[in-house]
N, C-alpha and C positions, 0 to 999 in steps of 0.2 A: 713392512714394521722391522726395524732391527732387531736381532735376537738378544736384547740386553738381559743381564743378571739383576734381579731386582730382590730387596729384601725388605721382608714386612717383620717390623719391632714390634713386640708386645710385651710389655711390662706386667707381670701379675702377682698380684697380692690377695690371699683369703677370696678367692673368686671360682672356688672348687663347682660351684651351681652355676656358673656362667659361662667359663672360658671356653668351654666343649664347643657353643655355636661359633665362636670367633674361630678356632681353631680349624672347624669342619668349612667355614668359608674359605678359609686362606687356601685348605689343602684342594679345594674343588674350584679354584679360580680358574677361567678359560685361558687365560695366560701361566704357561705349565714352569717357564725357565725362573723360578723362585727360591728363595730360602726364608723359612720362618723362624725368625731369630727370638727363642720365648726366654724373658730371666723371670725367674720367680723369687722375687723379694722377700725372702724368709717367711714365706707364710707359715700359719700353724693350723692349717685345716689341710686338706686333700688336695690342694691346687697342684702341688709338684706331682702327684700320683696321677692325676688326669694328664698332665704334659707329658709325662713319660710314656704313657699309655698311647698315647697319639704320635709320640715321636717313635714308637716300635712299628707303629703303622705306616707312617711317612718318613722317610729318610731326609728329606726337605727339612723337617725341624730339628733346630739346634736347639737344645734345651739346656737351660744356664743357670744354677741354683747359689744364691747369695745370700748374706746375713742381710738383714732388713736395715736399709739405708734409705730408702722414699724412693719414688719413681722416678725422679730427676738422675739419681746415680743408678737404677736399673736401666732406663733408656741408654746412658752413657755406656753402661757395661754392654749392651747389645750394640752399640755403634763402634765399640772396640773390637767386639768379635765378628760384625757381618763383614761380609765380601761383597757386596752387591754393587753395580754402578750407580743404581739410585736405591733411596730407602724411602718407607713410607710408614707411617706410624699408626697404629692400631691399639687402642685401648683393650683391656681383657674381657670386659662385659659387652662390649660391641661386635659388631661384626661387618664383613663387606658385602655387598653386591658380586656377584658371581663374575660380572666383566669388570672390576674396578681396577686392576692392576693393568687389564689391555688397554682400556680407555686413558687412564693417566698417563701411561708409556705412549699412546698414541699423539696426545696432546703434547707430550714434551718434544717429542720428535719433530712437530709442527712450529714449537715455539721453545727451541732449543736455549736458550740462556734465561729461559724466565722460570720463576716458581710457579708449579701448577698447583691448581686448587677446583677442586668439586663440590658438588651439593651433598646432600643427606635426608637422610629420612629421621624421624624420632620415633622411636618405640616405647610402646608400653603393653601391659601385661593386664587383658582384663578379667572381670570375677570368674570366668569360666577357662581360664587359663589360654584363652588365645592371644597372641601377640597380634596387636595392631599397630600397622605403620602410619604413619603421618607425614608428608611430604614438609620438609622444612624449607618455606621461602625467604633462604637467607638473601638470596639475589636472584631474580630470575631472570635475568638475561646473559650471555656471553659477554666478556669484557677483557682487554686489553690494555696493561696499563702500566706506566714507568714507574719504578721504585718510589719516587717522590709523590706521584698521585694514588699510590697503594698507600704509602705511609700516612697521608694526610687524610685515608678511611681507615684508619687501624682500628677504631671502635665502631666501625660502622656494619655494614651487611655483606662481608666478605668473611667472616670466620678467621681473621687474623690473629685472633687471639688465642687459637689452638693449632697444636703441631700437627692434628690430624686433619683430613680433608685434602693432603696436599703431597705431591712427590717431590724429592729432594735430590741433588745430584751429590753424590758421595765424594766427588774430588773437590767440589767448593768447603763442603762439611770438614773435609781433612786438611785441606790446604789453609783455612782459615781457622782450622782448631775449633770448631763451634760444637760446644755442649750444653747440656743444661744446667743451668747454677743448682748445686744441691741443697745452697741454705735458702732457697726459696720455694716454699710450698704450695703457692697461689701465684699465677703468672707467669709459671717458668717457661711455660708451653709459647706465651706471646714474645718474651723476650727471646728466645730462640729464633723465633721466625723473623723478628723485626731486624735481628742480626743479619740473617741469611739474607733477607730481601735485600741488603746493602750491597751484595756481591752477585746481583742477579741485573739481567737487564728490564726487571720489572715483574709483572703477575698475569698470568692469564688464568682467567675463571670461566667455568664452565659449569651451567647450574643443575646438569645431569646428575641425580643422587648415586652417589657412591657407597657411603658409607651408613650403616644402620646405627644409630646412638640410642642403645635403651636405658631408658630412664626406671634405674631399682632403687629400692630403699638401701640408705647405707653407703651408696656411692659416693666419690670424692665432692658431688656437686651436690649431694641432698644429705650430707651427715651432719649440717648445723654449723654455728659459727665456734671457732676457737682462735687462740691467738696467733695462729700460723697465718692465717687472713693477713694480717699486717705486712706479710711478705709481699702479698699483692701491690702494695706502694713501693717496696723496694725494687719490684721488679721495673716499674716504671720510672723509677730514680736513676737506675742503671741505663735504661733508653736515653734519657734524657743525658746523661755522663758520655754517653757515645756517640750520639749524635752530634753532627758539624755544620749541619744547616739551621740558621737560626729561625727561620717561620716554621721548620718542622719541629723544632725545640718549643717555640710559642704553643704550638697545637699540641704537645705532650705534655706542658705545663696545665692546660685545661684537661686534658687528659687524666691526667694526675688527681685533680679534683673531683670529677665523676669517678673514678674510681675509688677514693676516698669516701665519697657519699654512699656509693653501693657498700663498702665493706662496713661503715657505720650502722647502715640499715640495719645489716644484718645483725651486727652486734646490738643494736636497742631491741631488736625481735627475738634474740635469744633469753632463754630465761632466766640465767644469771649471767647478765652482761658484765666484762670486764671492766670497770668504769675509767681505769688507766687506759686501755686501748681506746675507749669512745672519746675519752680528752685528747689523747694523743693525735686520732682523726681528726677531731673539732679543730683543734690547732692547724694540722695541716689544711683543712678548707677555710680558716679563718683568715691565715696569712696572706693567702691569694685574693682576696676579695675585689681588690681593683681590677686584677685580671680578668675574672669570671662575670663581674657586673659588666665590665666595657667590651666582654664578648658578644656572639652571636646566637646565645641560646635565646629561648623564647623568654617572653615575661613570666609566663607560668613554671618555667624551670628557675629562674633567677629569684622568684619568691621562694621555692622550694630550698633554693643554695642559703638564702638569708635565715631561713628557720634552722637548716641544718648546722650552718655556721655561730649562730647566737641565742639561739633558744635554749635555755636551762636545759641540761641533759635530764632531769627527772620528767620534765615536761614531755621531752621528744619521747621517752620511755612511752608516758601514758598514750601521746598520739599515736605511736605505731602499733602499741597493743590493744588498744581499745577502740579506737576510731578506724583505723586502716584494716 
């Protein structure tokens, strides 16, 4: 295996009780030729103190602090300051298996011009404090895909909507000026991966779990609905604008509907849904009824679509909060 230099990028915000495990997992990687670029995005707790403490222990940690600008801006700052030939992203409350970098780089050397992707565990804390890891079967077999084939499975079982679980070539990121959109707060990961795939020969996926995703209260994925979720639709709109292949565009139109229904469901389940948001989402869903009902979705899914598109919002609110 070549001795390439790898940058592990960690954006951090108010994770003083969680980031330590991730930092330790990076320090203890079996592959040693790495840098760990940690950007504290204006934390108000002791996150910065924890980062500084580990930066004094291991000189491979590059600690950067900035005013709070959001996770996309933090990742962009790290990209601008990283010097590795390859990049991988780690969320600040997650951690890596000890051989994650070693495996990703080995696969990259075998599939030079492809995006490299691995599997994951989900982890949660039991009442006794023990952390339990559960293998997440996103996909159970090794796959080598063309860019087009991968894009047609964007919302499928390859975790392409996340920037994690993958290894990226820094020369592609820099030459194509790929960065995370700072005005998108949900779906920015998928948009980054979507664009990156266009500059590769496709995707290599290996189901071996390399990331451990910690399910904690208050994380970005469990924090409840707010209006920033609407930017998930903006992310798909930008994919559609970027895409040149008409068949992939048609697939993305369906993807936008599915994402709008997911966001609308979360809004309806919230205690005080923003009615203006729900109306906007329902309009997005409703205006594409011909596309959706003529597609390959199951009959059950089509019935669900009709309800989301045409039922009164008050009725949907009762259904989601009382029945489901």
